[in-house]
C-alpha positions in Angstrom: 19.9 58.1 20.2 19.3 55.6 17.0 17.1 56.0 14.1 14.4 53.0 14.6 15.6 51.3 11.1 18.8 51.1 12.6 17.7 49.9 15.9 15.3 47.3 14.1 17.9 46.2 11.7 20.1 45.4 14.7 17.3 43.6 16.3 17.0 41.4 13.4 20.3 40.9 11.9 23.4 42.2 14.3 25.3 39.3 16.0 22.7 37.2 18.1 20.2 38.9 16.3 16.8 37.2 16.2 17.2 36.0 12.5 21.1 35.3 12.8 19.8 32.3 14.8 18.0 29.2 14.0 14.4 29.7 15.2 11.4 27.1 15.4 8.5 27.9 13.3 5.0 26.5 14.0 3.7 25.4 17.5 7.1 25.2 19.3 7.9 28.9 17.6 6.7 32.4 17.9 4.7 32.5 14.6 3.0 30.2 11.9 3.8 30.7 8.6 2.3 29.2 5.1 5.1 26.9 4.9 4.7 25.5 8.5 0.9 25.1 7.6 0.9 22.7 4.8 3.4 21.2 2.2 0.8 22.0 -0.5 2.3 25.6 -0.3 5.4 24.7 -1.9 3.3 22.2 -3.9 1.2 25.1 -5.5 4.5 26.9 -6.6 6.0 23.7 -8.0 2.9 23.1 -10.2 3.2 26.6 -11.4 7.1 26.1 -12.5 6.4 22.9 -14.1 3.1 24.1 -16.0 5.5 27.3 -17.1 8.3 24.8 -18.4 5.6 22.5 -20.1 4.5 25.8 -22.1 8.0 26.7 -22.9 7.8 29.9 -20.8 10.8 28.6 -18.7 13.4 26.2 -19.7 13.7 23.1 -18.4 17.2 24.2 -17.2 16.4 27.3 -15.6 17.2 28.3 -11.8 14.6 28.0 -9.0 15.8 30.5 -6.6 14.6 31.1 -3.0 15.7 34.1 -0.8 15.8 33.5 2.6 15.0 30.0 3.1 15.0 29.4 7.1 15.3 25.7 7.5 14.9 24.9 3.7 11.2 23.3 4.2 9.8 25.4 1.6 12.6 24.7 -1.1 12.3 21.0 0.0 8.5 21.1 -0.6 9.0 22.6 -4.3 11.5 20.1 -5.0 9.4 17.2 -3.7 6.2 18.4 -5.7 8.1 18.8 -8.9 9.7 15.4 -8.7 6.1 14.0 -8.1 4.8 15.9 -10.9 7.8 15.5 -13.4 10.9 13.5 -12.0 13.0 14.2 -15.1 13.3 18.0 -14.0 15.6 17.2 -11.2 18.1 16.5 -13.4 17.9 19.6 -15.2 16.8 22.5 -12.8 19.1 24.2 -10.7 18.3 25.3 -7.3 19.6 28.0 -5.6 19.5 29.7 -2.0 20.2 33.0 -1.0 21.0 33.2 3.0 23.4 35.9 4.5 23.8 33.9 7.5 26.1 30.9 7.2 25.0 29.2 10.3 21.8 29.1 8.6 23.5 28.1 5.1 24.5 24.8 7.0 21.3 24.0 8.4 19.7 24.0 4.9 22.7 22.2 3.3 22.1 19.4 5.7 18.5 19.2 5.6 18.2 19.1 1.8 21.3 16.8 1.7 19.2 14.7 3.8 16.1 15.2 1.5 17.7 14.5 -2.1 21.2 13.6 -1.4 23.1 14.3 -4.9 20.2 14.0 -6.9 19.4 18.0 -7.3 21.9 20.5 -8.6 22.4 23.1 -5.5 24.3 26.1 -4.9 24.3 29.1 -2.0 24.8 32.9 -2.1 25.0 35.3 0.9 23.3 38.0 -1.1 21.1 38.7 -4.3 24.2 40.9 -5.3 26.1 37.9 -5.6 23.9 36.1 -8.4 24.2 36.7 -11.9 21.5 34.3 -14.1 19.9 34.6 -17.7 16.7 33.0 -16.5 15.3 32.5 -13.1 11.9 31.7 -11.0 12.4 33.4 -7.5 10.6 32.8 -4.5 10.7 35.2 -1.5 8.2 34.2 1.2 7.7 36.8 4.0 10.7 38.9 3.1 9.7 42.0 2.5 8.1 42.2 6.0 11.6 41.6 7.5 13.3 44.3 6.1 14.2 47.2 9.0 11.7 50.1 8.6 11.6 53.8 9.5 8.0 54.8 11.9 6.8 58.2 10.8 3.5 60.3 11.7 2.6 63.8 11.0 1.8 66.1 14.1 1.0 69.6 13.0 1.7 68.9 9.8 4.8 67.9 10.3 6.2 64.9 9.4 8.0 63.1 12.6 10.7 60.2 12.6 11.2 57.5 15.2 14.3 57.2 17.1 15.3 55.1 20.3 16.5 56.7 23.3 17.1 54.5 26.6 14.9 52.0 25.1 11.9 54.0 24.4 10.6 55.4 20.9 10.2 58.9 20.7 9.7 61.1 17.6 11.7 64.2 16.4 11.0 66.4 13.0 12.3 64.5 10.1 14.7 65.8 8.0 15.3 63.0 5.8 14.5 64.1 2.4 14.1 60.7 0.9 11.8 59.6 3.6 10.0 63.1 3.1 9.4 62.6 -0.7 8.2 59.0 -0.2 5.7 59.8 2.3 4.4 62.7 -0.2 4.0 60.4 -3.1 2.1 58.0 -1.4 0.3 60.4 0.9 1.8 58.6 4.4 0.4 60.5 7.2 1.4 57.6 9.7 2.6 54.2 9.4 6.2 52.6 8.1 8.6 53.3 5.7 11.1 51.1 4.1 12.9 52.6 1.2 15.6 49.3 1.2 13.1 47.6 -1.0 14.3 49.7 -4.1 18.0 48.6 -3.6 16.9 44.9 -3.5 14.5 45.2 -6.4 17.2 46.9 -8.3 19.7 44.1 -7.6 17.3 41.3 -9.1 16.4 43.8 -12.1 19.8 44.1 -12.6 21.4 40.8 -12.2 19.0 38.4 -13.7 18.0 38.8 -17.3 14.3 37.4 -17.5 12.5 36.0 -14.4 9.4 35.0 -12.4 9.3 36.9 -9.2 6.7 35.3 -6.7 6.4 36.6 -3.2 3.8 36.3 -0.4 3.6 38.4 2.7 1.1 40.6 5.0 0.3 43.6 3.9 -2.2 45.4 1.3 -2.2 47.7 -1.6 -2.9 50.9 -0.1 -1.1 52.5 2.9 -3.2 52.3 6.3 -2.3 55.2 7.3 -1.9 53.7 10.9 1.1 51.9 12.7 1.2 48.2 12.0 4.6 47.5 13.4 4.3 44.5 16.0 6.5 42.1 17.9 5.8 38.2 17.8 6.7 36.3 20.7 5.1 32.8 22.0 2.3 33.4 19.4 1.4 36.4 21.1 1.2 39.9 19.3 2.3 43.0 20.8 1.8 46.3 18.9 5.0 48.4 19.0 3.1 51.3 20.9 1.1 48.9 23.6 1.1 50.4 26.9 4.2 48.9 29.1 5.9 47.3 26.1 9.2 46.5 27.3 11.6 46.9 24.4 14.6 45.8 26.0 13.3 42.6 26.9 12.1 41.7 23.6 15.1 43.1 21.7 16.7 40.3 19.8 14.3 37.5 21.5 11.4 38.0 19.5 10.4 38.6 16.0 9.7 42.2 15.0 7.4 43.1 11.7 5.0 45.1 9.8 2.6 45.2 7.0 4.1 45.4 3.6 2.9 48.4 1.4 2.2 46.5 -2.1 1.6 49.9 -4.2 5.1 50.7 -3.3 6.7 47.5 -4.2 4.7 47.0 -7.4 5.9 50.2 -8.6 9.5 49.1 -7.9 8.9 46.4 -10.6 6.6 48.6 -12.9 9.2 48.4 -16.2 8.6 44.6 -15.8 6.0 42.9 -18.5 3.6 41.9 -16.0 3.1 42.9 -12.1 0.0 40.9 -10.9 -1.2 41.7 -7.1 -3.7 39.1 -5.5 -4.5 37.6 -2.3 -2.7 34.5 -1.3 -5.8 32.2 -1.6 -6.4 33.6 -5.3 -2.9 33.1 -6.2 -2.7 29.4 -4.5 -6.1 28.6 -6.6 -4.8 30.1 -9.7 -1.2 27.9 -9.3 -4.1 24.7 -8.9 -3.3 23.9 -5.5 -7.1 22.3 -5.4 -5.8 19.9 -8.6 -2.9 18.8 -6.2 -5.2 17.5 -3.7 -7.5 15.4 -6.1 -4.1 14.0 -7.4 -3.4 12.9 -3.5 -6.7 11.8 -2.9 -6.2 8.9 -5.5 -2.9 7.5 -3.6 -3.8 7.8 0.3 -6.3 7.0 2.7 -9.4 9.3 3.1 -8.5 10.2 6.4 -4.8 11.3 5.4 -6.7 13.2 2.4 -9.1 15.2 4.5 -6.2 16.1 7.3 -4.3 17.6 4.0 -7.8 19.4 2.8 -8.0 21.0 6.3 -4.5 22.0 6.0 -5.0 23.8 2.5 -8.2 25.6 3.9 -6.2 27.4 6.5 -3.7 28.5 3.7 -6.9 29.9 1.6 -10.1 30.7 3.9 -10.7 34.4 3.5 -11.0 34.8 7.3 -7.3 33.9 8.0 -4.1 33.2 5.9 -6.0 33.4 2.6 -6.8 37.0 2.4 -4.5 38.4 5.2 -1.4 37.4 2.9 -1.0 39.0 -0.4 1.0 37.8 -3.4 3.0 39.8 -6.2 3.8 37.5 -9.2 6.1 39.5 -11.4 7.4 38.5 -14.9 10.2 40.1 -16.5 
């Protein structure tokens, strides 16, 4: 019998795990992301970075750190837009990718080399624990929903914890004091618990003196007190407790995820100067994504412009990604 947290961790990160192998994202993959939807997602982040440098809130030699860069598309979009907005910054900025899998590092290096050659200062780390910086702008897109979680629910006033036995989910009385304490603090009766966020956040707080930290993810401020854990395969969504779900066939061959509890995440950064929670739509609008579209309009055909407008609408429309994805923007 294995704890669900350990089972999910092996599903995603063990040898031949889902994230250990390169996966297509978008139409050819199992799911879409904001990065695969429009390059202006990265453009808006780049615009904020350039603005902070102009306002002298970031140094022009600061490090731009992406944690979990997949193919490298997001960092490439950020770099390209920085070049468009202020080309001189490419000579002074440092770019860092934190990626645990060497196979993915190789893909990222090759892609960014093809895009920018030797025009950027690029380095790699396998873990955030290895990074030591005085200042950074950190981007972590859809990272927290990829941390392995525990599943819990309350039965007869007793918290139950999920285990895997013979490829089936079963519940036993929870005896883990940390999980019990966490659920009591946040009044979690049913749903997902991930205590590994704390180790990750503590490493950032300890190893980087001053930073802006930006993340986007599925989720909300408050717990739902319901299960959100689900599997994505070929753009189909399978709730983890769906009847007749065959975990054995999906194991390591599909993505497994859940909604992020942003109040807990915010509390982990509570000692920082500013912790700002918002929807993805409001965040990107605040980062002047619409201004970037106006710049584009001056340099391309109307047909090209309208195509990009439609893509950006997908990022910010309230009924789609705009409200479904939430964001934290933190200053330390």
